[in-house]
C-alpha positions as CSV (number, residue, x, y, z in Angstrom):
1,X,24.3,-79.7,-91.8
2,X,22.5,-77.5,-89.3
3,X,23.4,-75.2,-86.9
4,X,23.6,-76.1,-83.3
5,X,23.9,-73.3,-80.4
6,X,26.1,-75.6,-78.8
7,X,27.7,-73.4,-76.5
8,X,24.8,-71.7,-74.9
9,X,23.9,-75.5,-74.2
10,X,27.1,-76.0,-72.7
11,X,27.0,-73.0,-70.3
12,X,23.7,-73.9,-69.3
13,X,24.5,-77.7,-68.7
14,X,27.3,-76.9,-66.5
15,X,25.3,-74.6,-64.3
16,X,23.0,-77.3,-64.1
17,X,25.7,-79.7,-63.3
18,X,26.2,-77.8,-60.2
19,X,22.9,-78.7,-58.7
20,X,23.0,-76.9,-55.8
21,X,27.0,-77.5,-55.1
22,X,29.2,-74.5,-54.4
23,X,28.8,-72.1,-57.1
24,X,31.9,-70.6,-58.6
25,X,33.3,-68.2,-55.7
26,X,35.8,-66.2,-58.0
27,X,39.3,-65.9,-56.4
28,X,38.4,-64.9,-52.9
29,X,39.9,-68.0,-52.1
30,X,42.5,-68.3,-54.6
31,X,45.7,-69.8,-54.2
32,X,49.2,-68.1,-55.0
33,X,49.3,-67.0,-58.6
34,X,52.3,-66.8,-60.9
35,X,54.9,-64.6,-59.4
36,X,56.1,-63.5,-63.3
37,X,53.7,-61.2,-65.5
38,X,52.0,-63.4,-68.3
39,X,51.7,-62.3,-71.6
40,X,49.4,-63.2,-74.5
41,X,52.1,-63.7,-77.0
42,X,53.8,-66.6,-78.5
43,X,57.2,-64.7,-79.6
44,X,58.5,-65.7,-82.7
45,X,61.8,-68.5,-81.2
46,X,61.0,-71.8,-82.4
47,X,58.6,-73.6,-79.6
48,X,57.7,-77.0,-79.5
49,X,54.7,-77.7,-77.2
50,X,54.3,-81.0,-75.6
51,X,50.8,-82.2,-74.8
52,X,49.9,-85.5,-73.0
53,X,46.5,-86.4,-73.1
54,X,44.7,-89.9,-73.1
55,X,44.8,-92.5,-75.7
56,X,42.1,-92.9,-78.4
57,X,39.8,-90.2,-79.1
58,X,41.9,-87.6,-78.1
59,X,44.8,-88.5,-80.0
60,X,43.6,-87.6,-83.7
61,X,41.5,-84.9,-81.9
62,X,44.2,-82.8,-80.0
63,X,46.7,-83.5,-82.9
64,X,44.1,-81.5,-85.4
65,X,44.1,-78.7,-82.7
66,X,47.7,-78.6,-83.0
67,X,47.8,-78.5,-86.7
68,X,45.5,-75.7,-86.7
69,X,47.6,-73.7,-83.9
70,X,50.9,-74.3,-85.7
71,X,48.7,-72.9,-88.7
72,X,48.4,-69.5,-87.1
73,X,51.6,-69.5,-85.2
74,X,54.2,-71.6,-87.6
75,X,57.1,-71.2,-85.1
76,X,55.2,-73.3,-82.6
77,X,55.0,-77.0,-83.3
78,X,52.3,-79.3,-81.2
79,X,53.6,-82.6,-80.3
80,X,50.9,-84.8,-78.8
81,X,51.7,-87.8,-76.4
82,X,49.2,-90.0,-74.8
83,X,48.6,-92.5,-71.9
84,X,45.5,-94.8,-71.7
85,X,42.8,-93.3,-69.1
86,X,43.5,-95.2,-65.9
87,X,47.9,-95.2,-66.2
88,X,47.6,-91.2,-66.5
89,X,45.0,-90.9,-64.0
90,X,47.2,-93.0,-61.9
91,X,50.6,-91.3,-62.9
92,X,49.8,-87.6,-63.8
93,X,51.4,-86.2,-60.1
94,X,54.5,-88.3,-60.8
95,X,54.7,-87.2,-64.4
96,X,54.0,-83.6,-63.7
97,X,56.6,-83.5,-60.8
98,X,59.1,-84.9,-63.0
99,X,62.0,-83.6,-64.8
100,X,60.4,-84.1,-68.3
101,X,56.6,-82.9,-67.4
102,X,55.0,-81.7,-70.7
103,X,53.4,-78.1,-71.0
104,X,50.0,-79.5,-71.3
105,X,48.5,-82.3,-69.4
106,X,44.7,-84.0,-69.8
107,X,43.5,-84.1,-65.9
108,X,40.4,-85.4,-65.0
109,X,41.1,-84.9,-60.9
110,X,42.7,-81.8,-59.8
111,X,43.0,-81.9,-55.7
112,X,46.4,-83.4,-55.1
113,X,47.7,-81.7,-58.1
114,X,46.7,-78.1,-56.4
115,X,48.1,-79.0,-53.3
116,X,51.5,-80.3,-54.3
117,X,51.6,-76.9,-56.6
118,X,51.7,-79.1,-59.8
119,X,49.6,-76.8,-62.0
120,X,49.7,-73.4,-62.8
121,X,47.3,-71.0,-61.4
122,X,45.5,-69.8,-64.7
123,X,43.9,-66.4,-63.0
124,X,46.4,-64.4,-64.4
125,X,45.5,-65.7,-67.7
126,X,41.8,-65.8,-67.3
127,X,42.4,-62.0,-66.7
128,X,44.4,-61.4,-69.6
129,X,42.5,-63.2,-72.2
130,X,38.9,-62.2,-70.8
131,X,38.1,-65.7,-69.5
132,X,36.5,-63.7,-66.7
133,X,34.2,-62.1,-69.1
134,X,33.0,-65.2,-70.4
135,X,29.7,-67.4,-68.4
136,X,31.8,-68.6,-65.1
137,X,29.5,-71.8,-64.6
138,X,31.9,-73.5,-67.5
139,X,34.6,-73.2,-64.8
140,X,33.0,-74.0,-61.6
141,X,34.6,-77.6,-61.9
142,X,37.8,-76.6,-62.4
143,X,38.1,-74.3,-59.4
144,X,39.6,-75.6,-56.8
145,X,39.9,-74.1,-53.0
146,X,43.3,-73.7,-51.2
147,X,42.5,-77.1,-49.4
148,X,43.0,-78.7,-52.6
149,X,39.2,-81.2,-52.1
150,X,36.7,-78.5,-52.3
151,X,35.7,-77.7,-56.2
152,X,33.2,-74.7,-57.6
153,X,35.1,-71.8,-55.5
154,X,38.9,-70.6,-55.4
155,X,41.3,-70.3,-58.2
156,X,41.1,-71.8,-62.0
157,X,43.7,-74.7,-62.9
158,X,42.2,-76.1,-65.6
159,X,40.3,-75.4,-69.0
160,X,39.2,-77.5,-72.0
161,X,37.8,-77.5,-75.4
162,X,34.3,-78.8,-74.5
163,X,32.4,-81.3,-72.3
164,X,31.6,-84.9,-72.4
165,X,28.1,-86.4,-71.7
166,X,27.1,-90.2,-71.4
167,X,24.3,-92.1,-72.5
168,X,23.4,-95.4,-74.3
169,X,24.1,-95.8,-77.8
170,X,22.5,-98.3,-80.0
171,X,22.3,-100.2,-83.3
172,X,19.5,-99.1,-85.5
173,X,18.9,-102.6,-87.0
174,X,19.5,-104.8,-84.2
175,X,16.9,-102.6,-82.0
176,X,14.3,-102.8,-84.5
177,X,14.7,-106.3,-84.3
178,X,14.3,-106.5,-80.6
179,X,11.3,-104.6,-81.1
180,X,12.6,-100.8,-80.1
181,X,10.5,-98.2,-82.1
182,X,11.7,-95.7,-79.8
183,X,14.4,-94.9,-76.7
184,X,12.9,-96.7,-73.5
185,X,10.6,-94.5,-71.7
186,X,12.1,-96.3,-67.9
187,X,15.1,-98.1,-66.8
188,X,12.4,-101.3,-66.5
189,X,11.4,-100.8,-69.9
190,X,15.5,-100.7,-70.8
191,X,15.6,-103.9,-68.7
192,X,13.1,-105.6,-70.8
193,X,14.7,-104.6,-74.5
194,X,17.7,-106.2,-73.1
195,X,15.8,-109.3,-72.3
196,X,14.4,-109.5,-75.6
197,X,17.9,-109.1,-77.1
198,X,19.4,-111.8,-75.3
199,X,16.5,-114.2,-75.9
200,X,17.0,-113.6,-79.7
201,X,20.6,-114.3,-79.5
202,X,22.2,-111.2,-79.7
203,X,24.5,-109.6,-77.2
204,X,22.2,-106.7,-75.2
205,X,25.2,-104.7,-74.0
206,X,28.8,-104.3,-75.4
207,X,30.9,-102.5,-72.5
208,X,34.5,-102.1,-71.3
209,X,34.5,-103.4,-68.3
210,X,38.4,-103.4,-68.0
211,X,38.9,-99.8,-67.7
212,X,35.9,-98.5,-66.4
213,X,33.5,-98.2,-68.8
214,X,30.5,-100.6,-66.5
215,X,31.1,-97.7,-63.8
216,X,29.0,-95.4,-66.3
217,X,25.7,-97.8,-66.2
218,X,26.4,-98.2,-62.5
219,X,26.4,-94.4,-61.7
220,X,23.3,-94.3,-64.0
221,X,21.4,-97.1,-62.4
222,X,21.9,-95.6,-58.7
223,X,20.9,-92.1,-59.7
224,X,17.2,-93.7,-59.5
225,X,16.0,-90.0,-58.0
226,X,16.5,-86.3,-57.4
227,X,17.8,-87.3,-54.1
228,X,20.0,-89.8,-54.9
229,X,21.7,-87.6,-58.0
230,X,22.4,-84.8,-55.6
231,X,23.7,-87.4,-53.0
232,X,26.1,-88.5,-55.9
233,X,26.8,-84.8,-56.6
234,X,27.9,-84.1,-53.2
235,X,30.1,-86.8,-52.7
236,X,31.7,-85.7,-56.2
237,X,31.9,-82.5,-54.8
238,X,33.5,-83.5,-51.5
239,X,30.9,-82.3,-49.6
240,X,31.2,-82.6,-45.7
241,X,29.3,-85.5,-44.8
242,X,28.5,-86.8,-48.5
243,X,28.4,-90.9,-48.4
244,X,28.2,-93.2,-51.6
245,X,26.9,-96.1,-48.9
246,X,23.5,-95.7,-49.4
247,X,20.3,-97.5,-50.6
248,X,20.3,-96.4,-53.8
249,X,24.1,-97.3,-54.3
250,X,23.3,-100.7,-53.1
251,X,20.4,-101.1,-55.6
252,X,22.2,-99.6,-58.2
253,X,25.1,-102.2,-58.1
254,X,22.4,-104.8,-57.6
255,X,21.0,-104.2,-61.0
256,X,24.1,-104.3,-62.4
257,X,25.2,-107.6,-60.7
258,X,22.1,-109.3,-62.2
259,X,22.6,-107.7,-65.9
260,X,26.2,-109.5,-65.7
261,X,24.5,-112.9,-64.2
262,X,21.7,-112.7,-67.0
263,X,24.2,-112.6,-69.8
264,X,23.2,-108.9,-70.5
265,X,27.0,-108.0,-70.4
266,X,29.7,-109.8,-72.3
267,X,30.9,-112.8,-70.5
268,X,34.4,-111.2,-70.7
269,X,33.2,-107.7,-69.9
270,X,36.1,-107.9,-67.4
271,X,38.8,-108.2,-70.3
272,X,37.0,-105.7,-72.7
273,X,39.0,-102.2,-72.9
274,X,37.5,-99.1,-74.2
275,X,39.5,-100.0,-77.9
276,X,37.8,-103.0,-78.4
277,X,34.6,-102.3,-77.0
278,X,33.5,-99.7,-80.1
279,X,35.0,-102.0,-82.5
280,X,32.8,-104.6,-81.2
281,X,29.7,-102.5,-81.3
282,X,31.1,-101.0,-84.7
283,X,30.8,-104.9,-85.9
284,X,27.2,-105.6,-84.4
285,X,28.5,-107.2,-81.7
286,X,25.9,-105.8,-79.1
287,X,22.6,-103.8,-79.4
288,X,23.4,-101.1,-77.0
289,X,26.8,-99.2,-76.1
290,X,26.8,-97.2,-72.8
291,X,29.4,-94.7,-73.4
292,X,30.2,-91.0,-73.7
293,X,29.7,-88.7,-76.8
294,X,33.2,-88.5,-77.6
295,X,32.5,-92.0,-79.3
296,X,29.7,-90.3,-81.5
297,X,32.4,-89.1,-84.3
298,X,34.1,-92.6,-84.7
299,X,30.8,-94.1,-84.9
300,X,29.5,-91.5,-87.8
301,X,33.0,-92.3,-90.0
302,X,32.8,-96.1,-89.6
303,X,28.6,-96.2,-89.7
304,X,27.1,-93.2,-91.0
305,X,23.8,-93.0,-90.4
306,X,23.4,-96.7,-88.3
307,X,23.7,-95.7,-84.7
308,X,21.6,-93.6,-82.3
309,X,22.1,-92.4,-79.0
310,X,19.5,-92.0,-76.1
311,X,19.7,-90.6,-72.7
312,X,19.7,-93.6,-69.7
313,X,15.9,-93.5,-69.0
314,X,14.4,-92.9,-65.6
315,X,13.1,-95.2,-63.0
316,X,9.8,-94.0,-63.6
317,X,7.8,-92.8,-67.0
318,X,7.7,-88.9,-67.3
319,X,10.5,-88.2,-64.5
320,X,13.9,-86.9,-64.7
321,X,17.0,-88.2,-66.5
322,X,20.4,-87.8,-65.3
323,X,23.8,-88.1,-66.8
324,X,27.2,-87.6,-66.2
325,X,29.0,-84.9,-67.9
326,X,32.6,-83.4,-67.2
327,X,35.1,-80.6,-68.8
328,X,37.4,-82.1,-70.7
329,X,40.2,-80.2,-68.9
330,X,43.8,-79.3,-69.5
331,X,46.0,-78.0,-67.3
332,X,49.4,-76.3,-67.7
333,X,52.4,-77.9,-65.8
334,X,54.0,-75.4,-63.2
335,X,57.3,-76.9,-64.6
336,X,56.4,-75.5,-67.9
337,X,58.9,-73.0,-69.6
338,X,56.5,-72.1,-72.3
339,X,53.4,-71.3,-69.9
340,X,52.7,-68.2,-72.4
341,X,52.4,-70.4,-75.6
342,X,50.3,-73.0,-73.8
343,X,47.9,-70.4,-72.3
344,X,47.6,-69.1,-75.9
345,X,46.6,-72.6,-77.0
346,X,43.9,-73.0,-74.5
347,X,42.6,-70.2,-75.6
348,X,42.7,-70.8,-79.5
349,X,40.9,-74.3,-79.1
350,X,37.7,-72.3,-77.4
351,X,37.9,-69.2,-79.5
352,X,38.6,-70.5,-83.4
353,X,36.1,-71.2,-85.3
354,X,37.5,-74.5,-87.0
355,X,38.9,-75.7,-83.7
356,X,35.5,-75.5,-82.0
357,X,34.1,-77.3,-84.8
358,X,36.7,-80.1,-84.7
359,X,35.6,-80.0,-81.2
360,X,32.2,-81.4,-82.5
361,X,33.2,-83.4,-85.2
362,X,36.2,-85.0,-83.9
363,X,36.1,-84.9,-80.5
364,X,32.1,-85.2,-79.9
365,X,32.1,-82.9,-77.4
366,X,29.9,-80.1,-76.8
367,X,32.2,-76.6,-77.1
368,X,33.4,-74.6,-74.8
369,X,34.1,-70.7,-75.0
370,X,32.6,-67.0,-75.1
371,X,28.7,-67.1,-75.3
372,X,29.0,-64.9,-78.4
373,X,31.0,-67.7,-80.4
374,X,29.6,-69.0,-83.5
375,X,28.4,-72.1,-83.4
376,X,29.2,-75.2,-84.9
377,X,27.3,-77.6,-87.5
378,X,26.3,-81.3,-87.3
379,X,25.0,-83.8,-89.6
380,X,21.1,-84.2,-89.4
381,X,20.6,-88.2,-88.3
382,X,24.1,-88.4,-87.4
383,X,25.3,-89.8,-83.9
384,X,26.9,-86.5,-83.3
385,X,23.8,-84.8,-83.8
386,X,22.0,-87.1,-81.2
387,X,24.4,-86.6,-78.7
388,X,23.8,-82.8,-79.0
389,X,19.9,-83.4,-79.1
390,X,20.0,-85.5,-76.0
391,X,22.3,-82.7,-74.0
392,X,19.7,-80.4,-74.7
393,X,17.0,-82.7,-73.6
394,X,18.9,-83.0,-70.5
395,X,18.9,-79.3,-69.5
396,X,15.0,-79.5,-69.0
397,X,15.3,-82.0,-66.2
398,X,18.3,-80.2,-64.7
399,X,20.3,-83.7,-65.0
400,X,24.0,-83.4,-65.3
401,X,26.0,-84.7,-62.8
402,X,29.6,-85.0,-62.4
403,X,31.6,-88.2,-62.7
404,X,31.8,-90.8,-59.9
405,X,34.9,-91.2,-61.3
406,X,36.5,-88.0,-60.6
407,X,35.4,-87.4,-56.9
408,X,39.1,-88.1,-56.0
409,X,42.6,-88.6,-57.7
410,X,42.6,-92.2,-57.4
411,X,38.7,-93.4,-57.0
412,X,38.8,-94.8,-60.3
413,X,41.6,-96.4,-60.6
414,X,42.4,-97.8,-57.4
415,X,38.3,-98.5,-56.4
416,X,35.8,-97.8,-58.6
417,X,37.2,-100.4,-61.4
418,X,38.3,-103.4,-59.1
419,X,35.2,-103.1,-57.3
420,X,33.1,-103.2,-60.0
421,X,34.9,-105.9,-61.7
422,X,34.8,-107.9,-58.5
423,X,31.0,-107.3,-58.4
424,X,30.4,-108.4,-61.9
425,X,32.7,-111.5,-61.1
426,X,30.4,-112.8,-58.0
427,X,33.4,-111.7,-55.7
428,X,31.9,-109.4,-53.8
429,X,28.3,-108.2,-52.6
430,X,26.2,-105.1,-53.5
431,X,26.4,-103.8,-49.9
432,X,30.1,-104.6,-49.4
433,X,30.6,-102.7,-53.0
434,X,29.0,-99.5,-51.5
435,X,31.1,-99.7,-48.4
436,X,34.4,-100.2,-49.9
437,X,34.0,-97.6,-52.3
438,X,33.2,-95.1,-49.2
439,X,36.0,-96.0,-47.1
440,X,38.4,-95.6,-50.3
441,X,37.0,-92.3,-50.5
442,X,37.2,-91.4,-47.1
443,X,40.9,-92.6,-47.1
444,X,41.7,-90.8,-49.8
445,X,40.3,-87.2,-48.6
446,X,42.2,-88.2,-45.2
447,X,39.1,-88.1,-43.5
């Protein structure tokens, strides 16, 4: 095992993620904070803290964090429920507005939840726990202005245990069969490897098109230059005039559609979900698997040493690489009757040494928290270690960008997933794809 200074990497990464977007602006534009005083204690009465997270990796990860919290506070039982990403993203506002809202919920988009007063303003807890003394770049994406749209400024509404990162996993044995002795240096070189895999009778790429996995390589294909990456980030942050209807998007959509037609993607890509895709990849059905660092612990557990990871290659050799990143955000429901206990849990998962270690080894995430926290460890040669190394390499190019899927509350489920599926099915054109996604985005923002 070797020590990895993951937190300092994370702080720098989130600062890089801003890419000249709005810097965190403190609370000068904050919305109303809770009227009652907050406490950092959990009391002595029995409490059941209800968490609602994404299905898949989130479930064992947050269950483990809940057990650690219970070990410290025996009066608190953490109950973890889950829904798949698309369902939770679509229904989270209704869930938080309901009479049986959970105490803590996994949130990917914040805008309408803030407008409708469905999440607790965390500014008082940030002050009480000292989060406001930590490097503030890690909270930039979860600060929201009073309009509920512009991120990077305003009040704090969510924090999380760590940060995700996307790239490309590869089966080491199969990659060697197609002549890959090192990660591809350019997108064109990667394309050549896909062709070699197809010619060798192998499935070049395994991916989950049913629930949005195919949007990951599409975004990478779009971010072919610094200007294109900045345009995507401006779009993610709802900057005035931002648009995704650009030549870069049309080119990226054209490339992804060509991959589908060439057989580089599974024939039934639109029927493969996030449960089936990693299982197929583990079984050898796929040389490459574009996904996020949250997959690394499962790959290590089922096939230690068999899988590697690299960042999606740049357009030109030696050029900058870009990748998507986001915090694994947890918000406290405005209707929670245990908000103080929920805040204690959020502080615990960022500061407790074992919780931070679990963030790496179970969640596959780069941990959040204070700058002086003890760094976790990862085994040399593991997929987890490879994702961390890739994260560190990416910082050199200042190349972290948010997920297009998080640009608005409904853009992923109502636009990106169906439009990408239509693209891969040959039922829409790249130009129509770019125009439709932009139109849906403007609808979501009520422009």
